[in-house]
N, CA and C atoms of all chains as a GROMACS GRO file, in nm:
protein
  597
    1MET      N    1  -6.078   3.951  -3.856
    1MET     CA    2  -6.188   4.030  -3.935
    1MET      C    3  -6.268   3.922  -4.015
    2THR      N    4  -6.390   3.958  -4.020
    2THR     CA    5  -6.470   3.887  -4.089
    2THR      C    6  -6.578   3.967  -4.181
    3LYS      N    7  -6.642   3.879  -4.270
    3LYS     CA    8  -6.733   3.944  -4.369
    3LYS      C    9  -6.833   4.069  -4.306
    4ALA      N   10  -6.885   4.033  -4.187
    4ALA     CA   11  -6.956   4.113  -4.091
    4ALA      C   12  -6.879   4.255  -4.053
    5ASP      N   13  -6.744   4.237  -4.042
    5ASP     CA   14  -6.669   4.376  -4.016
    5ASP      C   15  -6.666   4.459  -4.135
    6LEU      N   16  -6.625   4.401  -4.262
    6LEU     CA   17  -6.628   4.458  -4.402
    6LEU      C   18  -6.768   4.526  -4.420
    7VAL      N   19  -6.898   4.455  -4.397
    7VAL     CA   20  -7.013   4.526  -4.407
    7VAL      C   21  -7.031   4.645  -4.318
    8GLU      N   22  -6.962   4.645  -4.202
    8GLU     CA   23  -6.991   4.741  -4.113
    8GLU      C   24  -6.892   4.874  -4.166
    9ILE      N   25  -6.777   4.840  -4.219
    9ILE     CA   26  -6.704   4.960  -4.247
    9ILE      C   27  -6.772   5.011  -4.369
   10ILE      N   28  -6.813   4.932  -4.456
   10ILE     CA   29  -6.880   4.999  -4.571
   10ILE      C   30  -6.997   5.079  -4.554
   11PHE      N   31  -7.079   5.045  -4.446
   11PHE     CA   32  -7.210   5.102  -4.416
   11PHE      C   33  -7.174   5.223  -4.344
   12GLU      N   34  -7.061   5.227  -4.251
   12GLU     CA   35  -7.021   5.343  -4.195
   12GLU      C   36  -6.974   5.464  -4.319
   13LYS      N   37  -6.894   5.424  -4.392
   13LYS     CA   38  -6.808   5.470  -4.497
   13LYS      C   39  -6.913   5.557  -4.616
   14VAL      N   40  -6.983   5.454  -4.652
   14VAL     CA   41  -7.086   5.482  -4.769
   14VAL      C   42  -7.210   5.500  -4.702
   15GLY      N   43  -7.306   5.584  -4.774
   15GLY     CA   44  -7.452   5.624  -4.728
   15GLY      C   45  -7.527   5.511  -4.786
   16LEU      N   46  -7.500   5.378  -4.750
   16LEU     CA   47  -7.591   5.265  -4.774
   16LEU      C   48  -7.644   5.212  -4.647
   17SER      N   49  -7.765   5.133  -4.670
   17SER     CA   50  -7.821   5.070  -4.566
   17SER      C   51  -7.711   4.941  -4.538
   18LYS      N   52  -7.768   4.894  -4.420
   18LYS     CA   53  -7.679   4.762  -4.371
   18LYS      C   54  -7.709   4.653  -4.474
   19LYS      N   55  -7.831   4.646  -4.533
   19LYS     CA   56  -7.853   4.511  -4.606
   19LYS      C   57  -7.810   4.556  -4.750
   20GLU      N   58  -7.803   4.689  -4.779
   20GLU     CA   59  -7.748   4.710  -4.924
   20GLU      C   60  -7.574   4.684  -4.926
   21ALA      N   61  -7.512   4.715  -4.786
   21ALA     CA   62  -7.374   4.700  -4.777
   21ALA      C   63  -7.327   4.556  -4.780
   22GLN      N   64  -7.409   4.475  -4.722
   22GLN     CA   65  -7.403   4.326  -4.703
   22GLN      C   66  -7.393   4.255  -4.850
   23ASN      N   67  -7.507   4.310  -4.920
   23ASN     CA   68  -7.539   4.252  -5.057
   23ASN      C   69  -7.426   4.284  -5.130
   24ILE      N   70  -7.369   4.405  -5.136
   24ILE     CA   71  -7.240   4.448  -5.206
   24ILE      C   72  -7.122   4.354  -5.164
   25VAL      N   73  -7.095   4.341  -5.038
   25VAL     CA   74  -6.990   4.255  -5.009
   25VAL      C   75  -7.017   4.130  -5.044
   26GLU      N   76  -7.098   4.058  -5.033
   26GLU     CA   77  -7.140   3.925  -5.073
   26GLU      C   78  -7.119   3.919  -5.253
   27THR      N   79  -7.164   4.014  -5.300
   27THR     CA   80  -7.162   4.017  -5.457
   27THR      C   81  -7.000   4.030  -5.508
   28ILE      N   82  -6.920   4.110  -5.410
   28ILE     CA   83  -6.766   4.121  -5.452
   28ILE      C   84  -6.718   3.975  -5.442
   29PHE      N   85  -6.748   3.907  -5.315
   29PHE     CA   86  -6.661   3.787  -5.310
   29PHE      C   87  -6.738   3.683  -5.407
   30ASP      N   88  -6.857   3.669  -5.434
   30ASP     CA   89  -6.928   3.602  -5.523
   30ASP      C   90  -6.870   3.597  -5.669
   31THR      N   91  -6.874   3.752  -5.716
   31THR     CA   92  -6.807   3.760  -5.859
   31THR      C   93  -6.644   3.723  -5.865
   32ILE      N   94  -6.580   3.719  -5.753
   32ILE     CA   95  -6.428   3.676  -5.757
   32ILE      C   96  -6.456   3.527  -5.792
   33LYS      N   97  -6.525   3.448  -5.711
   33LYS     CA   98  -6.550   3.311  -5.714
   33LYS      C   99  -6.566   3.260  -5.850
   34GLU      N  100  -6.683   3.353  -5.915
   34GLU     CA  101  -6.730   3.312  -6.048
   34GLU      C  102  -6.606   3.299  -6.143
   35SER      N  103  -6.516   3.385  -6.150
   35SER     CA  104  -6.402   3.397  -6.208
   35SER      C  105  -6.297   3.254  -6.185
   36PHE      N  106  -6.280   3.249  -6.058
   36PHE     CA  107  -6.219   3.131  -6.041
   36PHE      C  108  -6.280   3.005  -6.087
   37VAL      N  109  -6.395   2.995  -6.076
   37VAL     CA  110  -6.467   2.836  -6.143
   37VAL      C  111  -6.446   2.844  -6.289
   38GLU      N  112  -6.431   2.971  -6.375
   38GLU     CA  113  -6.414   2.970  -6.489
   38GLU      C  114  -6.260   2.930  -6.533
   39GLY      N  115  -6.178   2.920  -6.422
   39GLY     CA  116  -6.023   2.890  -6.462
   39GLY      C  117  -5.956   3.020  -6.451
   40GLU      N  118  -6.024   3.140  -6.429
   40GLU     CA  119  -5.942   3.267  -6.446
   40GLU      C  120  -5.895   3.335  -6.342
   41SER      N  121  -5.771   3.363  -6.340
   41SER     CA  122  -5.683   3.432  -6.236
   41SER      C  123  -5.762   3.564  -6.180
   42VAL      N  124  -5.743   3.603  -6.060
   42VAL     CA  125  -5.806   3.747  -6.034
   42VAL      C  126  -5.673   3.831  -5.980
   43LYS      N  127  -5.643   3.929  -6.042
   43LYS     CA  128  -5.531   4.009  -6.004
   43LYS      C  129  -5.588   4.167  -5.936
   44LEU      N  130  -5.574   4.164  -5.804
   44LEU     CA  131  -5.628   4.303  -5.742
   44LEU      C  132  -5.509   4.375  -5.733
   45SER      N  133  -5.475   4.466  -5.802
   45SER     CA  134  -5.365   4.545  -5.775
   45SER      C  135  -5.359   4.598  -5.633
   46GLY      N  136  -5.229   4.619  -5.578
   46GLY     CA  137  -5.213   4.670  -5.447
   46GLY      C  138  -5.240   4.554  -5.335
   47PHE      N  139  -5.322   4.452  -5.356
   47PHE     CA  140  -5.365   4.349  -5.245
   47PHE      C  141  -5.288   4.216  -5.307
   48GLY      N  142  -5.314   4.171  -5.403
   48GLY     CA  143  -5.265   4.058  -5.431
   48GLY      C  144  -5.310   3.966  -5.567
   49THR      N  145  -5.267   3.847  -5.601
   49THR     CA  146  -5.317   3.772  -5.720
   49THR      C  147  -5.348   3.631  -5.660
   50PHE      N  148  -5.464   3.596  -5.724
   50PHE     CA  149  -5.507   3.442  -5.699
   50PHE      C  150  -5.516   3.384  -5.837
   51ASN      N  151  -5.436   3.267  -5.833
   51ASN     CA  152  -5.423   3.188  -5.940
   51ASN      C  153  -5.486   3.055  -5.941
   52VAL      N  154  -5.566   3.022  -6.040
   52VAL     CA  155  -5.620   2.877  -6.032
   52VAL      C  156  -5.509   2.777  -6.097
   53ARG      N  157  -5.497   2.674  -6.026
   53ARG     CA  158  -5.391   2.595  -6.073
   53ARG      C  159  -5.450   2.443  -6.071
   54GLN      N  160  -5.419   2.366  -6.186
   54GLN     CA  161  -5.495   2.257  -6.200
   54GLN      C  162  -5.381   2.140  -6.152
   55LYS      N  163  -5.404   2.058  -6.061
   55LYS     CA  164  -5.317   1.943  -6.012
   55LYS      C  165  -5.354   1.834  -6.094
   56ARG      N  166  -5.231   1.763  -6.117
   56ARG     CA  167  -5.268   1.622  -6.170
   56ARG      C  168  -5.289   1.510  -6.070
   57SER      N  169  -5.338   1.434  -6.118
   57SER     CA  170  -5.371   1.290  -6.035
   57SER      C  171  -5.225   1.243  -5.980
   58ARG      N  172  -5.253   1.200  -5.877
   58ARG     CA  173  -5.119   1.147  -5.806
   58ARG      C  174  -5.143   1.050  -5.692
   59ARG      N  175  -5.027   0.985  -5.673
   59ARG     CA  176  -5.057   0.864  -5.583
   59ARG      C  177  -5.014   0.935  -5.442
   60GLY      N  178  -5.113   0.899  -5.316
   60GLY     CA  179  -5.086   0.937  -5.190
   60GLY      C  180  -5.131   0.839  -5.099
   61ARG      N  181  -5.099   0.867  -4.974
   61ARG     CA  182  -5.124   0.777  -4.852
   61ARG      C  183  -5.228   0.838  -4.759
   62ASN      N  184  -5.300   0.754  -4.715
   62ASN     CA  185  -5.383   0.815  -4.585
   62ASN      C  186  -5.288   0.814  -4.469
   63PRO      N  187  -5.282   0.933  -4.404
   63PRO     CA  188  -5.172   0.956  -4.319
   63PRO      C  189  -5.206   0.850  -4.199
   64LYS      N  190  -5.344   0.840  -4.182
   64LYS     CA  191  -5.387   0.764  -4.071
   64LYS      C  192  -5.361   0.621  -4.080
   65THR      N  193  -5.404   0.563  -4.188
   65THR     CA  194  -5.400   0.417  -4.193
   65THR      C  195  -5.272   0.376  -4.281
   66GLY      N  196  -5.223   0.482  -4.352
   66GLY     CA  197  -5.123   0.419  -4.453
   66GLY      C  198  -5.148   0.355  -4.563
   67ALA      N  199  -5.282   0.352  -4.592
   67ALA     CA  200  -5.330   0.276  -4.724
   67ALA      C  201  -5.298   0.363  -4.841
   68GLU      N  202  -5.277   0.308  -4.948
   68GLU     CA  203  -5.227   0.379  -5.049
   68GLU      C  204  -5.323   0.404  -5.135
   69LEU      N  205  -5.371   0.552  -5.203
   69LEU     CA  206  -5.460   0.561  -5.269
   69LEU      C  207  -5.428   0.665  -5.369
   70GLU      N  208  -5.525   0.695  -5.458
   70GLU     CA  209  -5.501   0.766  -5.574
   70GLU      C  210  -5.570   0.916  -5.565
   71ILE      N  211  -5.505   1.031  -5.533
   71ILE     CA  212  -5.553   1.147  -5.541
   71ILE      C  213  -5.599   1.210  -5.670
   72THR      N  214  -5.723   1.237  -5.677
   72THR     CA  215  -5.794   1.274  -5.816
   72THR      C  216  -5.736   1.402  -5.849
   73PRO      N  217  -5.722   1.434  -5.977
   73PRO     CA  218  -5.708   1.563  -6.022
   73PRO      C  219  -5.788   1.664  -5.991
   74ARG      N  220  -5.725   1.786  -5.936
   74ARG     CA  221  -5.830   1.879  -5.866
   74ARG      C  222  -5.774   2.044  -5.899
   75LYS      N  223  -5.866   2.123  -5.884
   75LYS     CA  224  -5.798   2.261  -5.899
   75LYS      C  225  -5.773   2.301  -5.758
   76VAL      N  226  -5.673   2.390  -5.751
   76VAL     CA  227  -5.619   2.460  -5.626
   76VAL      C  228  -5.610   2.595  -5.652
   77LEU      N  229  -5.607   2.693  -5.561
   77LEU     CA  230  -5.588   2.836  -5.559
   77LEU      C  231  -5.487   2.849  -5.472
   78THR      N  232  -5.386   2.942  -5.566
   78THR     CA  233  -5.284   3.006  -5.456
   78THR      C  234  -5.303   3.170  -5.459
   79PHE      N  235  -5.236   3.203  -5.363
   79PHE     CA  236  -5.248   3.338  -5.357
   79PHE      C  237  -5.118   3.404  -5.331
   80ARG      N  238  -5.102   3.515  -5.382
   80ARG     CA  239  -4.982   3.586  -5.366
   80ARG      C  240  -4.987   3.726  -5.357
   81ALA      N  241  -4.925   3.755  -5.218
   81ALA     CA  242  -4.962   3.911  -5.168
   81ALA      C  243  -4.892   4.003  -5.283
   82SER      N  244  -4.947   4.132  -5.273
   82SER     CA  245  -4.854   4.235  -5.377
   82SER      C  246  -4.755   4.269  -5.277
   83ASN      N  247  -4.654   4.335  -5.360
   83ASN     CA  248  -4.538   4.390  -5.272
   83ASN      C  249  -4.576   4.503  -5.164
   84GLN      N  250  -4.681   4.574  -5.198
   84GLN     CA  251  -4.719   4.665  -5.121
   84GLN      C  252  -4.784   4.593  -4.978
   85LEU      N  253  -4.875   4.488  -5.013
   85LEU     CA  254  -4.894   4.434  -4.895
   85LEU      C  255  -4.808   4.356  -4.799
   86LYS      N  256  -4.701   4.307  -4.873
   86LYS     CA  257  -4.593   4.236  -4.805
   86LYS      C  258  -4.510   4.338  -4.712
   87GLU      N  259  -4.488   4.437  -4.798
   87GLU     CA  260  -4.436   4.556  -4.696
   87GLU      C  261  -4.506   4.600  -4.565
   88MET      N  262  -4.624   4.627  -4.607
   88MET     CA  263  -4.729   4.662  -4.475
   88MET      C  264  -4.698   4.550  -4.371
   89ILE      N  265  -4.707   4.415  -4.403
   89ILE     CA  266  -4.693   4.306  -4.312
   89ILE      C  267  -4.558   4.293  -4.235
   90GLU      N  268  -4.462   4.332  -4.320
   90GLU     CA  269  -4.320   4.322  -4.277
   90GLU      C  270  -4.308   4.446  -4.174
   91LYS      N  271  -4.372   4.548  -4.193
   91LYS     CA  272  -4.331   4.636  -4.109
   91LYS      C  273  -4.405   4.646  -3.984
   92ASN      N  274  -4.529   4.600  -3.970
   92ASN     CA  275  -4.654   4.603  -3.866
   92ASN      C  276  -4.683   4.461  -3.823
   93GLY      N  277  -4.736   4.373  -3.916
   93GLY     CA  278  -4.794   4.278  -3.865
   93GLY      C  279  -4.688   4.169  -3.812
   94ALA      N  280  -4.565   4.186  -3.859
   94ALA     CA  281  -4.447   4.089  -3.799
   94ALA      C  282  -4.450   4.102  -3.668
   95LYS      N  283  -4.450   4.243  -3.629
   95LYS     CA  284  -4.446   4.275  -3.472
   95LYS      C  285  -4.568   4.210  -3.364
   96SER      N  286  -4.678   4.221  -3.418
   96SER     CA  287  -4.778   4.170  -3.375
   96SER      C  288  -4.823   4.028  -3.366
   97LEU      N  289  -4.761   3.962  -3.440
   97LEU     CA  290  -4.787   3.821  -3.465
   97LEU      C  291  -4.785   3.747  -3.332
   98GLY      N  292  -4.679   3.774  -3.258
   98GLY     CA  293  -4.640   3.690  -3.122
   98GLY      C  294  -4.738   3.730  -3.027
   99GLU      N  295  -4.798   3.841  -3.023
   99GLU     CA  296  -4.878   3.871  -2.937
   99GLU      C  297  -5.050   3.849  -2.953
  100ARG      N  298  -5.072   3.741  -3.035
  100ARG     CA  299  -5.216   3.704  -3.051
  100ARG      C  300  -5.249   3.594  -2.954
  101MET      N  301  -5.922   3.819  -6.479
  101MET     CA  302  -5.976   3.943  -6.416
  101MET      C  303  -5.897   4.030  -6.312
  102THR      N  304  -5.915   4.142  -6.383
  102THR     CA  305  -5.828   4.239  -6.274
  102THR      C  306  -5.939   4.340  -6.186
  103LYS      N  307  -5.905   4.423  -6.132
  103LYS     CA  308  -5.981   4.526  -6.054
  103LYS      C  309  -6.073   4.582  -6.124
  104SER      N  310  -6.055   4.630  -6.236
  104SER     CA  311  -6.159   4.719  -6.309
  104SER      C  312  -6.238   4.630  -6.370
  105GLY      N  313  -6.206   4.469  -6.382
  105GLY     CA  314  -6.328   4.394  -6.455
  105GLY      C  315  -6.418   4.365  -6.306
  106LEU      N  316  -6.368   4.346  -6.214
  106LEU     CA  317  -6.450   4.313  -6.096
  106LEU      C  318  -6.540   4.420  -6.063
  107ILE      N  319  -6.480   4.563  -6.058
  107ILE     CA  320  -6.560   4.693  -6.051
  107ILE      C  321  -6.686   4.668  -6.156
  108GLU      N  322  -6.667   4.667  -6.260
  108GLU     CA  323  -6.766   4.656  -6.381
  108GLU      C  324  -6.872   4.559  -6.375
  109LYS      N  325  -6.815   4.416  -6.313
  109LYS     CA  326  -6.919   4.322  -6.303
  109LYS      C  327  -7.019   4.352  -6.176
  110VAL      N  328  -6.924   4.405  -6.072
  110VAL     CA  329  -7.029   4.415  -5.966
  110VAL      C  330  -7.118   4.548  -5.980
  111ALA      N  331  -7.096   4.650  -6.026
  111ALA     CA  332  -7.156   4.739  -6.093
  111ALA      C  333  -7.294   4.712  -6.142
  112GLN      N  334  -7.273   4.595  -6.226
  112GLN     CA  335  -7.388   4.541  -6.326
  112GLN      C  336  -7.474   4.490  -6.247
  113LYS      N  337  -7.428   4.402  -6.146
  113LYS     CA  338  -7.500   4.308  -6.050
  113LYS      C  339  -7.596   4.396  -5.949
  114VAL      N  340  -7.527   4.484  -5.885
  114VAL     CA  341  -7.593   4.575  -5.820
  114VAL      C  342  -7.675   4.683  -5.838
  115GLU      N  343  -7.806   4.657  -5.820
  115GLU     CA  344  -7.889   4.764  -5.882
  115GLU      C  345  -7.882   4.897  -5.806
  116GLY      N  346  -7.869   5.019  -5.893
  116GLY     CA  347  -7.861   5.157  -5.840
  116GLY      C  348  -7.720   5.164  -5.782
  117LEU      N  349  -7.624   5.094  -5.837
  117LEU     CA  350  -7.485   5.123  -5.790
  117LEU      C  351  -7.411   5.172  -5.918
  118THR      N  352  -7.331   5.303  -5.898
  118THR     CA  353  -7.267   5.348  -6.030
  118THR      C  354  -7.119   5.297  -6.028
  119VAL      N  355  -7.069   5.292  -6.122
  119VAL     CA  356  -6.948   5.232  -6.137
  119VAL      C  357  -6.846   5.307  -6.027
  120LYS      N  358  -6.847   5.447  -6.014
  120LYS     CA  359  -6.775   5.523  -5.945
  120LYS      C  360  -6.787   5.465  -5.784
  121GLN      N  361  -6.910   5.455  -5.749
  121GLN     CA  362  -6.940   5.406  -5.637
  121GLN      C  363  -6.909   5.287  -5.586
  122THR      N  364  -6.900   5.164  -5.678
  122THR     CA  365  -6.844   5.053  -5.688
  122THR      C  366  -6.697   5.049  -5.644
  123GLU      N  367  -6.639   5.145  -5.734
  123GLU     CA  368  -6.494   5.138  -5.728
  123GLU      C  369  -6.423   5.179  -5.590
  124MET      N  370  -6.518   5.283  -5.517
  124MET     CA  371  -6.482   5.353  -5.405
  124MET      C  372  -6.513   5.216  -5.281
  125ILE      N  373  -6.621   5.132  -5.320
  125ILE     CA  374  -6.642   5.050  -5.243
  125ILE      C  375  -6.555   4.917  -5.226
  126ILE      N  376  -6.510   4.895  -5.349
  126ILE     CA  377  -6.420   4.784  -5.371
  126ILE      C  378  -6.268   4.810  -5.308
  127ASP      N  379  -6.232   4.937  -5.319
  127ASP     CA  380  -6.119   4.981  -5.263
  127ASP      C  381  -6.112   4.988  -5.146
  128THR      N  382  -6.222   5.022  -5.068
  128THR     CA  383  -6.238   5.022  -4.930
  128THR      C  384  -6.228   4.869  -4.880
  129VAL      N  385  -6.281   4.799  -4.953
  129VAL     CA  386  -6.292   4.652  -4.897
  129VAL      C  387  -6.143   4.594  -4.892
  130PHE      N  388  -6.063   4.615  -4.986
  130PHE     CA  389  -5.940   4.569  -5.014
  130PHE      C  390  -5.830   4.656  -4.911
  131ASP      N  391  -5.848   4.773  -4.920
  131ASP     CA  392  -5.774   4.875  -4.814
  131ASP      C  393  -5.794   4.811  -4.672
  132SER      N  394  -5.926   4.774  -4.621
  132SER     CA  395  -5.958   4.744  -4.480
  132SER      C  396  -5.886   4.644  -4.460
  133MET      N  397  -5.906   4.497  -4.566
  133MET     CA  398  -5.841   4.375  -4.537
  133MET      C  399  -5.686   4.405  -4.546
  134ARG      N  400  -5.628   4.486  -4.603
  134ARG     CA  401  -5.462   4.496  -4.602
  134ARG      C  402  -5.433   4.570  -4.463
  135GLU      N  403  -5.515   4.670  -4.427
  135GLU     CA  404  -5.483   4.743  -4.277
  135GLU      C  405  -5.489   4.630  -4.164
  136SER      N  406  -5.583   4.529  -4.192
  136SER     CA  407  -5.640   4.428  -4.095
  136SER      C  408  -5.510   4.329  -4.100
  137LEU      N  409  -5.468   4.293  -4.206
  137LEU     CA  410  -5.351   4.203  -4.190
  137LEU      C  411  -5.217   4.259  -4.155
  138ALA      N  412  -5.214   4.394  -4.183
  138ALA     CA  413  -5.100   4.482  -4.129
  138ALA      C  414  -5.100   4.463  -3.969
  139LYS      N  415  -5.199   4.475  -3.929
  139LYS     CA  416  -5.220   4.452  -3.790
  139LYS      C  417  -5.182   4.332  -3.720
  140GLY      N  418  -5.153   4.231  -3.821
  140GLY     CA  419  -5.147   4.105  -3.773
  140GLY      C  420  -5.251   4.013  -3.759
  141GLU      N  421  -5.362   4.063  -3.781
  141GLU     CA  422  -5.496   3.996  -3.756
  141GLU      C  423  -5.530   3.860  -3.877
  142LYS      N  424  -5.607   3.808  -3.851
  142LYS     CA  425  -5.650   3.711  -3.929
  142LYS      C  426  -5.775   3.750  -4.001
  143ILE      N  427  -5.794   3.723  -4.123
  143ILE     CA  428  -5.928   3.753  -4.204
  143ILE      C  429  -6.001   3.602  -4.232
  144GLU      N  430  -6.131   3.606  -4.209
  144GLU     CA  431  -6.216   3.490  -4.240
  144GLU      C  432  -6.331   3.534  -4.317
  145ILE      N  433  -6.337   3.491  -4.428
  145ILE     CA  434  -6.436   3.526  -4.534
  145ILE      C  435  -6.535   3.391  -4.538
  146ARG      N  436  -6.624   3.390  -4.489
  146ARG     CA  437  -6.697   3.251  -4.502
  146ARG      C  438  -6.743   3.232  -4.644
  147GLY      N  439  -6.707   3.107  -4.690
  147GLY     CA  440  -6.763   3.033  -4.823
  147GLY      C  441  -6.636   3.101  -4.930
  148PHE      N  442  -6.532   3.177  -4.907
  148PHE     CA  443  -6.459   3.206  -4.975
  148PHE      C  444  -6.290   3.167  -4.905
  149GLY      N  445  -6.261   3.222  -4.808
  149GLY     CA  446  -6.129   3.168  -4.749
  149GLY      C  447  -6.084   3.257  -4.643
  150ASN      N  448  -5.958   3.206  -4.593
  150ASN     CA  449  -5.899   3.259  -4.472
  150ASN      C  450  -5.767   3.311  -4.520
  151PHE      N  451  -5.743   3.429  -4.449
  151PHE     CA  452  -5.617   3.470  -4.476
  151PHE      C  453  -5.544   3.511  -4.349
  152ARG      N  454  -5.431   3.439  -4.325
  152ARG     CA  455  -5.352   3.465  -4.195
  152ARG      C  456  -5.221   3.468  -4.215
  153LEU      N  457  -5.125   3.510  -4.098
  153LEU     CA  458  -4.992   3.526  -4.112
  153LEU      C  459  -4.931   3.393  -4.041
  154ARG      N  460  -4.826   3.366  -4.107
  154ARG     CA  461  -4.755   3.237  -4.060
  154ARG      C  462  -4.612   3.288  -4.016
  155GLU      N  463  -4.563   3.232  -3.903
  155GLU     CA  464  -4.443   3.289  -3.879
  155GLU      C  465  -4.356   3.182  -3.934
  156ARG      N  466  -4.231   3.229  -4.005
  156ARG     CA  467  -4.101   3.115  -4.050
  156ARG      C  468  -4.018   3.136  -3.938
  157LYS      N  469  -3.964   3.047  -3.847
  157LYS     CA  470  -3.884   3.067  -3.755
  157LYS      C  471  -3.722   3.082  -3.842
  158PRO      N  472  -3.653   3.166  -3.742
  158PRO     CA  473  -3.512   3.187  -3.797
  158PRO      C  474  -3.445   3.042  -3.812
  159ARG      N  475  -3.358   3.031  -3.903
  159ARG     CA  476  -3.301   2.914  -3.899
  159ARG      C  477  -3.146   2.909  -3.963
  160LYS      N  478  -3.074   2.842  -3.946
  160LYS     CA  479  -2.945   2.839  -4.024
  160LYS      C  480  -2.952   2.770  -4.156
  161ALA      N  481  -2.882   2.788  -4.255
  161ALA     CA  482  -2.865   2.761  -4.359
  161ALA      C  483  -2.726   2.763  -4.450
  162ARG      N  484  -2.730   2.707  -4.521
  162ARG     CA  485  -2.580   2.714  -4.584
  162ARG      C  486  -2.595   2.773  -4.722
  163ASN      N  487  -2.488   2.860  -4.766
  163ASN     CA  488  -2.482   2.921  -4.902
  163ASN      C  489  -2.421   2.795  -4.980
  164PRO      N  490  -2.503   2.730  -5.054
  164PRO     CA  491  -2.477   2.630  -5.170
  164PRO      C  492  -2.338   2.637  -5.217
  165LYS      N  493  -2.312   2.774  -5.266
  165LYS     CA  494  -2.185   2.771  -5.345
  165LYS      C  495  -2.056   2.774  -5.266
  166THR      N  496  -2.069   2.832  -5.146
  166THR     CA  497  -1.938   2.855  -5.069
  166THR      C  498  -1.937   2.748  -4.940
  167GLY      N  499  -2.078   2.701  -4.904
  167GLY     CA  500  -2.070   2.608  -4.806
  167GLY      C  501  -2.045   2.685  -4.650
  168GLU      N  502  -2.066   2.818  -4.677
  168GLU     CA  503  -2.080   2.909  -4.553
  168GLU      C  504  -2.207   2.880  -4.502
  169SER      N  505  -2.179   2.896  -4.351
  169SER     CA  506  -2.331   2.894  -4.271
  169SER      C  507  -2.405   3.035  -4.258
  170VAL      N  508  -2.518   3.055  -4.287
  170VAL     CA  509  -2.569   3.182  -4.274
  170VAL      C  510  -2.702   3.191  -4.207
  171GLU      N  511  -2.730   3.271  -4.131
  171GLU     CA  512  -2.846   3.286  -4.056
  171GLU      C  513  -2.964   3.340  -4.125
  172VAL      N  514  -3.067   3.270  -4.139
  172VAL     CA  515  -3.195   3.331  -4.222
  172VAL      C  516  -3.270   3.367  -4.095
  173PRO      N  517  -3.306   3.515  -4.093
  173PRO     CA  518  -3.410   3.563  -4.001
  173PRO      C  519  -3.528   3.517  -4.006
  174ARG      N  520  -3.613   3.553  -3.892
  174ARG     CA  521  -3.735   3.503  -3.881
  174ARG      C  522  -3.824   3.597  -4.000
  175LYS      N  523  -3.908   3.521  -4.034
  175LYS     CA  524  -3.988   3.607  -4.146
  175LYS      C  525  -4.142   3.553  -4.111
  176VAL      N  526  -4.233   3.657  -4.171
  176VAL     CA  527  -4.365   3.649  -4.168
  176VAL      C  528  -4.445   3.636  -4.299
  177ALA      N  529  -4.506   3.521  -4.324
  177ALA     CA  530  -4.551   3.501  -4.457
  177ALA      C  531  -4.710   3.496  -4.452
  178LEU      N  532  -4.765   3.554  -4.558
  178LEU     CA  533  -4.932   3.558  -4.564
  178LEU      C  534  -4.958   3.422  -4.613
  179HIS      N  535  -5.035   3.374  -4.572
  179HIS     CA  536  -5.106   3.236  -4.610
  179HIS      C  537  -5.268   3.246  -4.624
  180PHE      N  538  -5.301   3.220  -4.748
  180PHE     CA  539  -5.445   3.196  -4.801
  180PHE      C  540  -5.495   3.055  -4.805
  181LYS      N  541  -5.606   3.025  -4.729
  181LYS     CA  542  -5.663   2.880  -4.750
  181LYS      C  543  -5.814   2.884  -4.803
  182MET      N  544  -5.828   2.848  -4.911
  182MET     CA  545  -5.961   2.843  -4.966
  182MET      C  546  -6.063   2.797  -4.860
  183GLY      N  547  -6.175   2.842  -4.870
  183GLY     CA  548  -6.295   2.787  -4.789
  183GLY      C  549  -6.357   2.667  -4.866
  184LYS      N  550  -6.426   2.582  -4.766
  184LYS     CA  551  -6.465   2.461  -4.819
  184LYS      C  552  -6.579   2.495  -4.940
  185ALA      N  553  -6.650   2.611  -4.929
  185ALA     CA  554  -6.752   2.630  -5.039
  185ALA      C  555  -6.700   2.648  -5.173
  186LEU      N  556  -6.577   2.734  -5.174
  186LEU     CA  557  -6.496   2.748  -5.297
  186LEU      C  558  -6.430   2.626  -5.333
  187LYS      N  559  -6.371   2.574  -5.272
  187LYS     CA  560  -6.302   2.430  -5.301
  187LYS      C  561  -6.413   2.349  -5.347
  188GLU      N  562  -6.519   2.329  -5.314
  188GLU     CA  563  -6.625   2.240  -5.379
  188GLU      C  564  -6.678   2.308  -5.516
  189ALA      N  565  -6.676   2.432  -5.516
  189ALA     CA  566  -6.728   2.496  -5.638
  189ALA      C  567  -6.617   2.475  -5.742
  190LEU      N  568  -6.493   2.478  -5.724
  190LEU     CA  569  -6.386   2.465  -5.801
  190LEU      C  570  -6.375   2.332  -5.853
  191ASN      N  571  -6.417   2.229  -5.778
  191ASN     CA  572  -6.407   2.093  -5.798
  191ASN      C  573  -6.539   1.998  -5.807
  192ILE      N  574  -6.641   2.053  -5.876
  192ILE     CA  575  -6.753   1.990  -5.852
  192ILE      C  576  -6.763   1.837  -5.937
  193ASP      N  577  -6.673   1.832  -6.032
  193ASP     CA  578  -6.666   1.726  -6.105
  193ASP      C  579  -6.575   1.616  -6.021
  194VAL      N  580  -6.509   1.650  -5.903
  194VAL     CA  581  -6.386   1.583  -5.868
  194VAL      C  582  -6.450   1.495  -5.745
  195GLU      N  583  -6.430   1.389  -5.727
  195GLU     CA  584  -6.492   1.324  -5.606
  195GLU      C  585  -6.370   1.338  -5.478
  196ASP      N  586  -6.405   1.354  -5.384
  196ASP     CA  587  -6.313   1.390  -5.281
  196ASP      C  588  -6.247   1.279  -5.212
  197THR      N  589  -6.118   1.320  -5.219
  197THR     CA  590  -6.020   1.161  -5.182
  197THR      C  591  -5.947   1.200  -5.067
  198GLU      N  592  -5.970   1.327  -5.006
  198GLU     CA  593  -5.905   1.388  -4.911
  198GLU      C  594  -5.975   1.360  -4.778
  199GLU      N  595  -5.901   1.372  -4.654
  199GLU     CA  596  -5.974   1.360  -4.531
  199GLU      C  597  -5.986   1.246  -4.485
   0.00000   0.00000   0.00000
């Protein structure tokens, strides 16, 4: 599934033009992104929770050359699926996973 | 931010959209994504990130208390990987030392 599929679903379900549907889908993800940039978590009940986490600087190695380097502090995002989503995946998704 | 916060902000940004309509649309988006994942599909949202299912193979483990060997069954876990644009937006001030 891609953004285009979501636009299509909204277009079919709601009486909006394709352009409007596209604009709304973009706005939804942009708004979530803005929240992350502000360091704020996003909790979507029934779907899951995104948490912004600050990683501290640490020493790492370039796996190709073996050269040691410093990994700069950075922000990462973690996602935790809601129990409802987990159950849905356990029931159905688990079966079809091997068939792709 | 919770879903209601998201609904409010999106309704403010998109002209001519009521809060009720926005709520319905946002619910439709995440319901559709849920159904897609439940079917075992991968979701790719350009600029945001990808969701995909990953298999955790069955393995043998040991109960650390009793030392007893137990079979851990195959599991499927949902994995989210943030997209490049989002990664960059989160770390504008950070020089990339990865890759």
